[in-house]
Every structure is written in structure tokens, then in C-alpha cells.
C-alpha positions as CSV (number, residue, x, y, z in Angstrom):
1,M,-14.8,6.4,-59.2
2,S,-12.4,4.6,-56.9
3,T,-9.5,2.3,-57.8
4,A,-8.3,-0.5,-55.5
5,P,-4.8,0.1,-54.3
6,V,-3.2,-2.9,-56.0
7,R,-0.3,-3.3,-58.3
8,S,-1.5,-2.9,-61.9
9,P,-0.7,-5.9,-64.2
10,W,0.7,-3.4,-66.7
11,E,3.4,-2.4,-64.3
12,D,5.2,-5.6,-65.2
13,Q,5.2,-4.8,-68.9
14,R,8.8,-3.8,-69.5
15,S,10.7,-4.3,-72.7
16,F,13.6,-2.5,-74.3
17,D,11.3,-1.4,-77.1
18,E,9.1,0.4,-74.6
19,L,11.9,2.0,-72.6
20,G,13.6,3.3,-75.7
21,R,16.9,1.6,-76.5
22,P,19.9,3.9,-76.6
23,L,21.7,3.6,-79.9
24,R,25.0,3.0,-78.2
25,D,23.6,-0.3,-76.7
26,V,22.0,-1.6,-79.9
27,T,23.8,-4.3,-81.9
28,F,23.5,-3.6,-85.7
29,C,24.2,-6.2,-88.4
30,V,24.9,-4.3,-91.6
31,V,24.4,-6.6,-94.6
32,D,25.0,-6.3,-98.3
33,L,24.3,-8.8,-101.1
34,E,25.6,-9.4,-104.6
35,T,23.2,-11.1,-106.9
36,T,22.8,-12.3,-110.5
37,G,20.1,-9.7,-111.1
38,G,17.6,-7.3,-109.6
39,S,14.5,-9.4,-109.0
40,V,14.1,-12.5,-107.0
41,G,10.8,-13.0,-108.7
42,D,12.7,-13.5,-112.0
43,G,14.8,-16.3,-110.5
44,D,17.8,-14.2,-109.7
45,M,20.2,-15.7,-107.2
46,I,22.6,-14.5,-104.5
47,T,26.3,-14.7,-105.3
48,E,27.8,-13.1,-102.2
49,I,26.8,-12.2,-98.6
50,G,28.8,-9.7,-96.6
51,A,27.9,-8.4,-93.1
52,V,29.5,-6.3,-90.3
53,K,28.2,-6.5,-86.8
54,V,28.7,-3.3,-84.7
55,Q,27.8,-1.9,-81.4
56,G,28.6,1.5,-79.8
57,G,30.9,2.3,-82.8
58,E,33.0,-0.9,-82.4
59,V,33.1,-3.8,-84.9
60,L,32.1,-7.0,-83.2
61,G,32.6,-9.3,-86.1
62,E,32.4,-9.7,-89.9
63,F,30.8,-12.3,-92.1
64,Q,31.6,-12.9,-95.8
65,T,31.0,-15.8,-98.1
66,L,30.6,-16.3,-101.9
67,V,27.5,-18.3,-102.8
68,N,27.2,-20.7,-105.7
69,P,24.1,-19.6,-107.6
70,H,24.0,-22.9,-109.7
71,T,23.3,-20.7,-112.7
72,A,25.5,-18.6,-115.0
73,I,26.4,-15.1,-113.8
74,P,25.5,-12.6,-116.6
75,A,28.5,-11.0,-118.2
76,F,27.5,-7.5,-117.2
77,I,27.1,-8.5,-113.6
78,A,30.5,-10.1,-113.6
79,V,32.0,-6.9,-115.0
80,L,30.1,-4.8,-112.3
81,T,31.0,-7.0,-109.3
82,G,34.1,-8.8,-110.4
83,I,32.5,-12.1,-109.3
84,T,32.9,-14.7,-112.0
85,N,31.5,-18.2,-112.5
86,S,34.9,-19.7,-111.7
87,M,35.0,-17.8,-108.4
88,V,31.7,-19.3,-107.2
89,A,32.1,-22.8,-108.6
90,D,33.4,-24.2,-105.3
91,A,31.4,-21.8,-103.0
92,P,28.7,-23.1,-100.7
93,P,25.2,-23.1,-102.0
94,I,22.6,-20.7,-100.5
95,T,21.2,-23.7,-98.4
96,S,24.4,-23.6,-96.4
97,A,25.3,-19.9,-96.6
98,L,21.9,-18.5,-95.4
99,P,21.7,-20.5,-92.1
100,A,25.2,-19.4,-91.3
101,F,24.4,-15.8,-91.9
102,L,21.1,-15.9,-89.9
103,E,23.0,-17.3,-87.0
104,F,25.6,-14.6,-87.3
105,A,22.9,-11.8,-87.4
106,R,20.6,-13.3,-84.7
107,G,19.6,-10.8,-82.0
108,S,20.7,-7.7,-83.9
109,V,19.0,-5.0,-85.9
110,L,19.4,-5.6,-89.6
111,V,20.7,-2.6,-91.6
112,A,21.0,-2.3,-95.3
113,H,21.3,0.3,-98.0
114,N,18.0,-0.2,-99.8
115,A,16.9,-2.9,-97.3
116,R,13.9,-3.9,-99.4
117,F,16.2,-5.4,-101.9
118,D,18.6,-7.2,-99.6
119,V,16.1,-8.3,-97.0
120,G,13.7,-9.3,-99.7
121,F,16.3,-11.8,-101.2
122,L,17.1,-13.2,-97.8
123,R,13.5,-13.7,-96.8
124,H,12.7,-15.4,-100.1
125,F,15.4,-18.0,-99.7
126,A,14.5,-18.5,-96.1
127,R,11.0,-19.3,-97.1
128,Q,12.2,-21.6,-99.9
129,Q,14.3,-23.6,-97.4
130,D,11.5,-23.5,-94.7
131,L,13.8,-21.7,-92.4
132,P,12.1,-19.7,-89.6
133,W,12.8,-16.0,-90.2
134,P,14.1,-14.3,-87.0
135,D,12.1,-11.4,-85.8
136,F,14.5,-8.8,-87.2
137,E,14.0,-5.1,-86.9
138,V,15.2,-3.5,-90.1
139,L,16.7,-0.1,-90.7
140,D,17.2,1.3,-94.2
141,T,20.0,3.8,-94.6
142,V,18.6,5.0,-97.9
143,K,15.3,6.0,-96.4
144,L,17.1,7.6,-93.4
145,A,19.6,9.5,-95.7
146,R,16.7,10.9,-97.8
147,R,15.4,12.6,-94.6
148,V,18.9,13.9,-93.6
149,V,21.2,14.5,-96.5
150,T,20.2,17.3,-98.9
151,R,20.8,17.6,-102.6
152,D,23.3,20.3,-101.8
153,E,25.5,17.8,-100.1
154,A,25.1,14.9,-102.6
155,P,23.5,14.6,-106.0
156,N,21.7,11.4,-105.0
157,H,21.5,8.9,-102.1
158,K,23.5,6.1,-103.7
159,L,26.0,4.3,-101.3
160,S,29.0,5.7,-103.2
161,S,27.7,9.3,-102.9
162,L,26.9,9.0,-99.2
163,A,30.3,7.3,-98.6
164,R,32.0,10.5,-99.9
165,V,29.7,12.7,-97.8
166,F,30.6,10.9,-94.6
167,R,34.2,10.3,-95.5
168,S,34.0,6.5,-95.3
169,G,37.2,4.6,-94.9
170,T,36.0,2.1,-97.4
171,T,35.1,2.8,-101.0
172,P,32.1,0.9,-102.2
173,N,33.0,-1.4,-105.1
174,H,30.0,-3.7,-105.6
175,R,31.5,-6.4,-103.4
176,A,29.3,-7.4,-100.4
177,L,31.8,-7.0,-97.5
178,A,33.3,-3.8,-98.8
179,D,29.8,-2.3,-99.4
180,A,28.7,-3.4,-95.9
181,R,31.8,-1.7,-94.4
182,A,30.9,1.5,-96.3
183,T,27.3,1.3,-95.1
184,V,28.6,1.0,-91.5
185,D,30.4,4.4,-92.0
186,V,27.3,5.9,-93.5
187,L,25.1,4.6,-90.6
188,H,27.5,6.1,-88.0
189,G,27.6,9.4,-89.9
190,L,23.8,9.6,-90.0
191,M,23.6,8.8,-86.3
192,E,26.2,11.4,-85.4
193,R,24.4,14.0,-87.3
194,L,21.0,13.1,-85.8
195,G,22.4,13.0,-82.3
196,G,22.7,16.8,-82.4
197,L,19.0,16.9,-83.2
198,G,18.0,14.9,-80.1
199,V,17.8,11.4,-81.7
200,H,19.4,9.1,-79.2
201,T,17.3,5.9,-79.3
202,L,16.6,3.3,-81.9
203,E,12.9,4.1,-81.8
204,E,13.7,7.8,-82.5
205,L,16.0,6.8,-85.3
206,Q,13.4,4.5,-86.9
207,T,10.8,7.2,-86.8
208,Y,12.9,10.2,-87.5
209,S,11.6,12.7,-90.0
210,S,12.8,16.2,-90.9
211,K,9.2,17.3,-90.6
212,V,9.4,17.0,-86.9
213,A,11.0,20.2,-85.6
214,A,14.0,20.0,-83.3
215,T,12.1,21.9,-80.6
216,Q,9.3,19.3,-80.7
217,R,11.8,16.4,-80.6
218,R,13.6,18.0,-77.6
219,K,10.4,17.8,-75.6
220,R,10.5,14.0,-75.5
221,H,11.8,14.3,-71.9
222,L,8.3,15.3,-70.9
223,A,7.5,11.5,-71.1
224,D,10.4,10.4,-68.9
225,R,8.5,10.4,-65.6
226,L,5.4,8.7,-66.9
227,P,4.8,5.0,-66.1
228,H,4.6,2.1,-68.4
229,A,1.0,1.5,-67.4
230,P,-2.5,2.1,-68.8
231,G,-4.0,5.4,-68.0
232,V,-4.8,9.0,-69.1
233,Y,-2.3,11.7,-70.0
234,L,-2.9,15.5,-70.1
235,F,-0.8,17.9,-72.1
236,C,-0.7,21.3,-70.4
237,D,0.8,24.7,-71.4
238,D,3.0,26.9,-69.4
239,Q,-0.1,28.3,-67.5
240,S,-1.2,24.7,-66.5
241,R,-4.1,24.9,-68.9
242,V,-5.0,21.5,-70.3
243,L,-4.4,21.4,-74.1
244,Y,-5.2,17.7,-74.8
245,V,-6.3,14.6,-73.0
246,G,-5.7,11.1,-74.3
247,T,-5.6,7.5,-73.1
248,S,-3.2,4.6,-73.7
249,K,-2.3,1.1,-72.5
250,D,1.3,2.4,-72.1
251,L,1.5,6.1,-71.0
252,R,5.2,6.7,-71.5
253,K,5.4,4.9,-74.9
254,R,2.3,6.8,-76.2
255,V,3.4,10.2,-75.0
256,R,6.9,9.7,-76.5
257,S,5.4,9.0,-79.9
258,Y,4.1,12.6,-80.0
259,F,7.7,13.8,-80.4
260,T,8.5,11.5,-83.4
261,A,7.5,11.2,-87.0
262,S,4.8,8.7,-86.0
263,E,2.7,11.6,-85.0
264,T,1.6,13.2,-88.3
265,R,-1.4,15.2,-87.4
266,T,-0.8,18.9,-87.9
267,R,-3.0,19.9,-84.9
268,M,-1.0,17.6,-82.6
269,G,2.2,19.1,-83.8
270,E,0.9,22.6,-82.9
271,M,-0.3,21.3,-79.6
272,V,3.1,19.8,-78.7
273,R,4.8,23.1,-79.5
274,L,2.6,24.8,-76.9
275,A,2.9,22.0,-74.3
276,S,5.3,22.5,-71.3
277,S,4.3,19.5,-69.2
278,V,2.5,16.1,-69.4
279,T,0.6,14.6,-66.4
280,G,-0.2,10.9,-66.3
281,I,-2.9,9.2,-64.3
282,E,-2.5,5.5,-63.9
283,C,-5.6,3.3,-64.2
284,A,-6.2,-0.3,-63.2
285,T,-7.9,-1.2,-66.4
286,A,-8.3,0.0,-70.0
287,L,-12.0,0.8,-69.4
288,E,-11.2,2.9,-66.4
289,A,-8.8,4.9,-68.6
290,E,-11.4,5.4,-71.2
291,V,-13.9,6.7,-68.7
292,R,-11.4,9.0,-67.0
293,E,-10.5,10.4,-70.3
294,L,-14.2,11.3,-71.1
295,R,-14.6,12.9,-67.7
296,L,-11.4,14.9,-67.9
297,I,-12.3,16.1,-71.5
298,A,-15.7,17.2,-70.2
299,E,-14.2,19.0,-67.2
300,H,-11.3,20.8,-68.9
301,K,-12.7,21.1,-72.5
302,P,-9.2,21.1,-74.1
303,S,-9.0,23.0,-77.3
304,Y,-7.1,20.2,-79.1
305,N,-9.7,17.5,-78.3
306,R,-12.3,17.4,-81.0
307,R,-14.8,15.0,-79.4
308,S,-16.6,14.7,-76.0
309,R,-15.9,18.2,-74.9
310,F,-19.5,19.2,-74.4
311,P,-21.6,16.2,-73.2
312,E,-24.1,18.7,-71.8
313,K,-25.0,20.0,-75.2
314,V,-27.6,17.3,-76.0
315,T,-31.2,17.2,-77.1
316,F,-34.1,14.9,-76.1
317,V,-37.4,14.1,-77.7
318,K,-40.0,14.4,-75.0
319,L,-43.5,12.9,-74.9
320,T,-45.3,15.3,-72.5
321,R,-47.7,14.3,-69.7
322,E,-50.8,16.5,-70.1
323,P,-54.4,16.1,-71.1
324,W,-53.5,16.1,-74.8
325,P,-49.8,15.0,-75.0
326,R,-47.4,16.1,-77.7
327,L,-43.8,15.6,-78.7
328,S,-41.2,18.4,-78.1
329,L,-37.5,18.9,-78.2
330,V,-35.9,19.7,-74.8
331,K,-32.4,20.2,-73.4
332,R,-32.9,18.6,-70.0
333,V,-34.7,15.6,-68.5
334,L,-37.0,16.5,-65.7
335,D,-38.5,14.4,-63.0
336,D,-42.0,14.9,-64.4
337,D,-43.1,11.4,-65.3
338,A,-42.8,12.2,-69.0
339,D,-41.2,9.8,-71.6
340,Y,-37.8,10.8,-73.2
341,L,-35.9,9.6,-76.2
342,G,-32.2,10.3,-76.5
343,P,-29.9,11.9,-75.9
344,F,-29.1,13.2,-79.4
345,S,-25.7,14.8,-79.9
346,S,-27.1,17.2,-82.5
347,R,-30.4,19.0,-82.7
348,S,-30.8,18.2,-86.4
349,A,-30.8,14.4,-85.6
350,A,-33.4,15.0,-83.0
351,E,-35.5,17.0,-85.5
352,S,-35.2,14.1,-88.0
353,C,-36.4,11.6,-85.4
354,L,-39.3,13.9,-84.5
355,A,-40.3,14.1,-88.1
356,A,-40.4,10.3,-88.4
357,L,-42.6,10.0,-85.4
358,H,-45.0,12.7,-86.6
359,E,-45.3,10.9,-89.9
360,T,-46.4,7.8,-88.1
361,F,-48.5,9.2,-85.2
362,P,-50.9,12.1,-86.0
363,I,-50.8,13.7,-82.6
364,R,-50.8,17.5,-82.3
365,Q,-47.6,19.4,-83.1
366,C,-48.6,22.8,-81.7
367,S,-47.2,24.0,-78.4
368,D,-50.4,25.4,-77.0
369,K,-51.7,24.4,-73.6
370,F,-55.0,22.7,-73.9
371,G,-57.6,22.0,-71.2
372,R,-59.6,18.8,-71.2
373,Q,-62.3,20.5,-73.4
374,P,-60.4,22.6,-75.9
375,S,-62.4,24.8,-78.3
376,R,-60.5,26.6,-81.0
377,S,-60.0,26.5,-84.8
378,A,-58.1,23.6,-86.4
379,C,-54.7,24.2,-88.0
380,V,-53.5,23.4,-91.5
381,L,-52.1,20.0,-90.4
382,A,-55.6,18.9,-89.5
383,E,-56.8,19.9,-92.9
384,L,-54.0,17.8,-94.4
385,G,-54.9,14.8,-92.3
386,R,-51.7,14.9,-90.4
387,C,-53.2,15.8,-87.0
388,L,-56.1,14.3,-85.0
389,S,-57.0,17.9,-84.2
390,P,-58.1,17.8,-80.6
391,C,-58.2,21.6,-80.6
392,D,-61.6,21.6,-82.4
393,G,-63.1,18.5,-80.8
394,S,-62.4,16.3,-83.9
395,V,-61.1,13.5,-81.7
396,D,-62.2,12.2,-78.4
397,A,-59.9,11.8,-75.4
398,D,-60.0,8.0,-75.5
399,T,-59.0,7.7,-79.2
400,Y,-56.3,10.3,-78.8
401,A,-54.9,8.4,-75.7
402,A,-54.9,5.2,-77.7
403,V,-52.6,6.8,-80.3
404,V,-50.4,8.2,-77.6
405,R,-50.1,4.7,-76.0
406,Q,-49.0,3.3,-79.4
407,L,-46.4,6.2,-79.7
408,R,-45.1,5.5,-76.1
409,D,-44.8,1.8,-77.0
410,A,-42.8,2.7,-80.1
411,L,-40.5,4.9,-78.1
412,L,-39.8,2.5,-75.3
413,R,-40.4,-1.0,-76.6
414,H,-41.6,-1.8,-80.1
415,P,-40.6,0.5,-83.0
416,D,-42.1,-1.7,-85.7
417,D,-45.0,0.7,-86.5
418,V,-42.6,3.5,-87.3
419,V,-40.2,1.3,-89.2
420,E,-42.9,-0.3,-91.4
421,L,-44.7,2.9,-92.2
422,V,-41.6,4.9,-93.2
423,N,-40.2,1.9,-95.2
424,D,-43.5,1.8,-97.1
425,K,-43.2,5.5,-97.9
426,M,-39.6,5.0,-99.0
427,A,-40.6,2.1,-101.3
428,A,-43.4,4.2,-102.8
429,L,-41.2,7.2,-103.5
430,A,-38.5,4.9,-105.0
431,E,-41.0,3.5,-107.4
432,Q,-41.8,7.0,-108.5
433,E,-38.0,7.6,-108.8
434,R,-38.2,10.3,-106.2
435,F,-35.0,9.1,-104.7
436,E,-34.0,12.4,-102.9
437,E,-37.3,12.4,-101.0
438,A,-36.9,8.7,-100.2
439,G,-33.4,9.5,-98.8
440,V,-34.9,12.1,-96.5
441,H,-37.3,9.6,-95.1
442,R,-34.5,7.1,-94.7
443,D,-32.4,9.6,-92.7
444,R,-35.4,10.3,-90.5
445,L,-36.0,6.6,-89.8
446,A,-32.3,6.0,-89.1
447,A,-32.3,8.9,-86.6
448,F,-35.3,7.4,-84.8
449,V,-34.0,3.8,-84.8
450,R,-30.6,4.8,-83.5
451,A,-32.1,6.9,-80.8
452,A,-34.7,4.3,-79.7
453,A,-32.0,1.6,-79.5
454,R,-29.7,3.9,-77.6
455,T,-32.4,4.9,-75.1
456,Q,-33.4,1.3,-74.5
457,R,-29.8,0.2,-73.9
458,L,-29.0,3.1,-71.6
459,T,-32.2,2.7,-69.7
460,S,-31.6,-1.0,-69.1
461,L,-28.3,-0.2,-67.4
462,T,-29.4,3.0,-65.6
463,R,-32.2,1.2,-63.7
464,C,-29.6,-1.2,-62.2
465,A,-28.5,0.2,-58.8
466,E,-25.3,-1.9,-59.1
467,V,-23.7,-4.3,-61.6
468,V,-20.4,-6.0,-60.7
469,A,-18.7,-7.7,-63.6
470,A,-15.4,-9.4,-64.2
471,R,-13.4,-10.4,-67.3
472,R,-10.1,-12.2,-67.7
473,D,-7.7,-9.9,-69.4
474,D,-5.8,-11.0,-72.5
475,P,-2.3,-12.2,-71.6
476,S,-1.1,-11.4,-75.2
477,T,-1.4,-7.7,-74.3
478,G,1.8,-8.0,-72.3
479,S,0.8,-8.7,-68.8
480,G,2.4,-12.1,-69.0
481,Q,-0.5,-14.0,-67.4
482,A,-4.2,-13.7,-67.5
483,R,-5.8,-11.8,-64.6
484,W,-9.3,-10.8,-63.8
485,E,-10.3,-7.2,-64.1
486,V,-13.4,-6.2,-62.1
487,H,-15.7,-3.2,-62.6
488,V,-18.4,-1.9,-60.3
489,I,-21.2,0.1,-62.2
490,R,-23.9,2.0,-60.5
491,H,-26.8,3.5,-62.3
492,G,-24.8,3.5,-65.5
493,R,-21.7,5.1,-64.0
494,L,-18.3,3.4,-63.4
495,A,-17.9,3.5,-59.6
496,A,-14.8,1.4,-59.2
497,A,-12.2,-0.6,-61.2
498,G,-9.5,-3.0,-60.2
499,V,-7.6,-6.2,-61.1
500,I,-7.6,-9.2,-58.8
501,P,-4.0,-9.7,-57.7
502,T,-2.4,-13.1,-58.0
503,G,-3.0,-15.2,-54.9
504,V,-5.8,-13.1,-53.5
505,E,-9.2,-14.7,-52.9
506,A,-11.5,-13.3,-55.5
507,R,-14.6,-12.9,-53.5
508,A,-12.8,-11.0,-50.7
509,Y,-11.2,-8.7,-53.3
510,V,-14.6,-8.0,-55.0
511,E,-16.2,-7.1,-51.7
512,Q,-13.3,-4.8,-50.9
513,L,-13.7,-3.1,-54.2
514,R,-17.5,-2.7,-53.8
515,A,-17.0,-1.2,-50.3
516,S,-14.6,1.4,-51.6
517,A,-16.6,2.2,-54.7
518,E,-18.1,5.7,-55.4
519,T,-21.6,6.3,-54.0
520,V,-23.8,7.1,-57.0
521,V,-27.1,8.9,-56.8
522,P,-29.5,7.9,-59.6
523,S,-30.3,10.7,-62.1
524,V,-33.7,12.1,-62.8
525,G,-35.7,10.1,-65.3
526,P,-34.2,7.5,-67.6
527,I,-30.8,9.0,-68.2
528,P,-27.7,7.4,-66.6
529,A,-25.8,8.9,-63.7
530,A,-23.0,9.5,-66.1
531,T,-22.8,10.9,-69.6
532,A,-24.4,8.7,-72.3
533,E,-21.0,8.2,-73.9
534,E,-19.5,6.8,-70.6
535,S,-22.4,4.4,-70.2
536,E,-22.1,3.3,-73.8
537,R,-18.4,2.6,-73.2
538,I,-19.3,0.5,-70.2
539,L,-22.0,-1.4,-72.2
540,R,-19.5,-2.2,-74.9
541,W,-17.2,-3.7,-72.2
542,L,-20.1,-5.6,-70.6
543,E,-21.0,-7.1,-73.9
544,L,-17.5,-8.4,-74.6
545,P,-17.0,-12.2,-74.8
546,G,-16.0,-13.6,-71.5
547,V,-17.5,-11.0,-69.2
548,R,-19.1,-12.6,-66.2
549,L,-21.7,-10.9,-64.0
550,V,-20.7,-11.2,-60.3
551,E,-23.5,-9.2,-58.7
552,I,-26.5,-7.4,-60.0
553,D,-29.0,-5.2,-58.2
554,G,-31.9,-4.7,-60.6
555,E,-32.9,-6.1,-64.0
556,W,-30.5,-5.5,-66.9
557,T,-32.7,-6.4,-69.9
558,C,-33.7,-4.9,-73.2
559,P,-37.0,-5.7,-75.0
560,V,-36.5,-8.6,-77.5
561,P,-38.6,-6.8,-80.2
562,G,-36.9,-3.5,-79.4
563,A,-35.1,-1.1,-81.7
564,G,-31.8,-3.0,-81.4
565,R,-33.1,-5.4,-84.1
566,H,-33.1,-2.6,-86.6
567,A,-30.1,-0.6,-85.4
568,E,-27.5,-2.4,-87.4
569,R,-29.4,-1.9,-90.6
570,Y,-29.4,1.9,-90.1
571,A,-26.1,2.2,-88.4
572,H,-24.5,4.1,-91.2
573,A,-27.5,5.7,-92.9
């Protein structure tokens, strides 16, 4: 597969969030509220807002205002906070105080101790006033402290307890500004402690978990040289053996996530501990990245990838070409003019499909080689009426050939005979309340329908010597503007991928991409020149809304009455 040497649209996707914002450069707005009670849903109101804006350890500004709740402050709240009805009588209402606070906090990361409470109140009154809520990121010092401060250091994670642990210069006293100042000290204390564990960016702080070992977190530098572009990444050990292959629309951002709490899979934690390097391969489009991932997994067979490692381990159902054809299970497709159904990823699924076909078409099941005039004893299947028994002359060649033609038609075009017969058997068994047996027949039918639909889809693409298709990518993914991604597919294999650069004549670019595309030799029989999984990924992309066919050499069609009509019904059977 070739990729046109053009600038990827994802190269322009740069944001502070993707790069990892150093904590020293982030502006935090630490906020605290005093209220008439603990639930905004019960009609409780805000009585005071206090906030401190800080960056790099320096205080940039403070905000403080009492708020008239227009309701009586409960006596126990007045005792707790010291805020009385008379103090708030001349204070501004929330309709004035909230817009002023939002303007003060704009462009910063909101921090609160138990942020769900404080931010919940603020958002509620913003909705009530039809105020647009700024796209604040929120950091909760309670949640962070639970991951950092042990019970040996503090009996709980209340603000007063943490203020003592971190020797805050302000004692919390249930007044908004004082509590916000104490929370600033707690925030700085937590950041200082985590800095020694390798937490230096806002993203690392937001995802920090003590479950992530320091050795794992220190390896985040492995992502530093990766680009902010779509592609494939390979984790390798100290002997350059590939441990894991993955794909992402943003290589650096995705790889960095393996060194934070956002990665919770135990196997991945084990893999990261073994990794000593990460290699990134940029791709022009997301489809190219998916295809390269499949090929690299098949090539290296990484121990930490569960899927797609052995695409060669497949099974086919074969309808043989001989005087008295039969069905058999085989591992390879030969250029022998036989008909094949598959591939099946497991032999058991192929056996289920085979059973469904044998139930419908009573052709012979033995593996003996018969001449045109066989003469031997019939088997037990013939006695049960499940085989036409050509071995003892019970059926003539023309009658047998007619059944084989029906079978071939069911495999390649019209599966209705199999579907109807097995459905009738299932209904009869269900009437007799033999549900387990009905379930066996259902599974056999599902295996056949899925395989027939898969074969028909793959064959339709495989027989096209070339398909060139284009699709406008989604600007909401971050490229800023819509661009056309182009793929060249040959015999079911992705031969080239690219994105038409802005200002370049489309036809000329497509012709250049076709000229540089990989030469693909068709495979033997109906199978694609790639793995079935690769061709299915390509088909899913080709079937997306908005895809346009630019060039096609061959016929890309599927039979209207084909197995695809039944596939959805049995997709999860």
C-alpha cells in the first residue's frame, strides 16, 4: 500500500489539550460557595461566592460577594457560617452575582473541594437565568486527595483536615473566600506531592490514580516524539520485539493515555511495564491506519493483541468438483474451479454451517472417491433418508446434479431454501417444547447465513480489479475544514490512500495516487487479495454515507435476493 506524499490534514490539529498543558501554565479558579442548605433541588440558595484565581503559584486575583437569597437563612446555617439575614439584606441577588463570577472565572480551570456541590449550584442558577455555561474543565480536590492522602496522614478528606496536612496559611471557617484560599493551598500541596511522581500536566493531574505505578507514569516520555496525526503505534520491549499494535486518530495523545489512570486494563499495564520504546507510523486516513494495524498484527503476532493475530487460521466450506460432488471443510482455497463459502474464523462455526447445508441438501457426506458408475453398499445416512446414496446407484447423475445446482445457488446467490427449511424445523421443535434442539438449529442457520452474506460481499469486491472512491472527511474531527480522502482498492486490498490537498486539482491528484498505488495480483478463487478482515473494513468504509465512486474496473454488485437480506436477523444468534 502506498501513501501519497502530502501533508496530512491531521497535522494541523494542535490544541493545548492534545499537547499536555504544563501545570505551571494553567490558570486555576478555585471557588467556594456558602448556601442555605445542601440541595439545590430542595430550593436552597447561594449566600456567598468566593474565588481565587492562580497561575504558577501566584495569585492573579480574588472574587468575593455576599448574595441575597431572598429567603430566610436557617439558624443553624447562620451559626455555622456566620452569615446572617441582615448581612445579605443589601447584597446583590444571584442574577447579578453569577454573571460577575462567570466573567471572573472565564478561561480558567474551575477547582473546588467537592466540586459536584459547588459547580452543581452554579450550573443550576445559570440554567435558571438562561446564561450560557462556559466550557469549564473542573478539578475536584476531594477526589484528588482521596488518591494521594492516606488515612495515616489525615482522618478524613475534609478541607479542614487537608489544610492542616498541607500547612495552609488560611484556616477554613465556612466563609467562601477563606475556604477558597485554603483550597488553593491544598491544591498546591497536592500538585507538589504529585510532581515527584511525574505528574506535570493538567491531563496527568486529571487522570492521576495511585493504581498507576510511578515506573509506568515515568514512561510517558515514550510518546514525546510521536506526531499528532492518525496512524499506527507499536509498543516494543528492550529486544525490539513488538508487544502491542494499536491505532488512533492522534498518535501522541493516545499513547500518552497508556501512562495515566485512563488506561485501566490489567494486561495493558503489564505491557507498558515491559515496553521500552514506541514507534509511530503516520497514515493519511483513518482507514489506512486500520488496515496497517491489521497487517502489522498479522506480521508480528504481538502477545498483547487478542484479535487478528492469526488471519491464516481460517476454515472454508468447499463444494467439490467431481462426478458426485460433496461438501468438505478445508483450510485453503485452491484454483480448482470449486465453490467455497467463508472464511470462518473458527472450525466450529464452519461445522455448524455444514450441518445446516446437509439438513437441506441430501448430497453424500462420505469422503470416498467415486467414479461415474459407483457400486458399493449404502451407508446409514441413506437408510435414514438423509443421503441420495449415489454409492449404490439409488440416484442417477442428472437428479444428483440438480440437487448440487440448488446447493451451489444457495451458497452463492439465493439462501432461501436453507432458511425456510431450517426455520420450519425450528418452529416444529418449538411447538414440541424442544427448545434446546431448536436452538441448535438456530445456531446452524445463523452460521450459514453469516457465512453466505460474508462470502457474497467479499466476492463482489474481490472481482473488481480496481475501485477508486472518495469521501469528504468530517471537519468536526478537528481538521478545521472538510477535505476529500481518497482510497484505491484492488481485488479487495487497500493499495493506496491519500487526502486531496487544498488547492490541488482533484483529478490530477487521483491519477497520481493511482499511479503510485501498490500492484496487486488477484488471489486464487473467490477470496480477496488481502485478509477477509481487511476487505470487510474497506467495505464498511465504502458503504459509509457520502462515499463517491471515482473509478471502477469490474462489477461491484451483490445479489438482491442474497444472504444479506437475512444477515441482520441472525447477526447476534
